[in-house]
C-alpha positions, 0 to 999 in steps of 0.5 A: 094528913101531913103535907110538906113544902118540899114538892119532891117528897109529896107528889109520889103518885102524879098522874101525867094528865092531871099534873099537866092540866094543873101545871098549865092552870097554875102557870096561867094563874099568877095569884097562886103561889103554891098548889097541892092536888089531893085525891081523898082516901077511899075516893075513886079516880072519878071522885072529888079532888081537893086542890089546896092553894096558897095565894101570893100576898097582894102588892100592898100587903099580905092580905090574900082574902080579897083575891080569894073572894074575887076569884075563888069560885071562878078558879074552882069552875075553871078547874072543874072544866079542865079536869072534867070532874068534881074539884073542891078548891080550898085556900090556906094562908101562909107562911107555912112551916116545913111540914103542916097538917090539913084535915082529911087523908089522901094521896098528893097527886101534884105539888106545884111551887115554882112561883114561890121564891121562899122555896130553895130548889137545889 
């Protein structure tokens, strides 16, 4: 599935409730640089949502694996609690090209990146 770094091109099927919950969580989780919520193809509305995150680099370098190892499970549990359903939380490493591929197919429900200063919003 192709994902673009321009959120206006990706999130065409946003659910207001889901988008609001994810936006609040993203706002409260400064280690997350970018977030994409994806409803897998063929999954019902109650099916597992994929939440793909790109972490901000650490203050002392570009390593994100320590933050992921320390917080990944807790973040996934927080999202499951807030969204009242199955969430598959995944981490990808950046920087990313303008358009990139991830495994699987689906619909982007939400794309958040206001914390990422590499994205220029005109």
